[in-house]
C-alpha positions, 0 to 999 in steps of 0.5 A: 472450524470457526477460525478458518472464517476469519482473515489472518495476518500474512505479512511480517514486520519488515513486509509491513514497513516495505509496503508503507514505504512503497505506498508513500513513494507511489504517492510522492514520486509521480507528483515530484516528477510531474506525471500526467494527472491521470497517472498520478490518481492511479498511482496514488490510489495504488499507493494508498491501498498498499499504505493500508495493507502495510498498516492493517497487515493483511 
């Protein structure tokens, strides 16, 4: 019963790598292609969260 209260990792090794790569892409690609500033900020936030999820594995 106590174990169900903790967050468990739900992604495998390859899923984590894919999330990190997509996160980096969401940060770098908009800057390289000259997207508007508001869109760069939005995609960078999404990319950062993907990287964080990939590193932590949750």
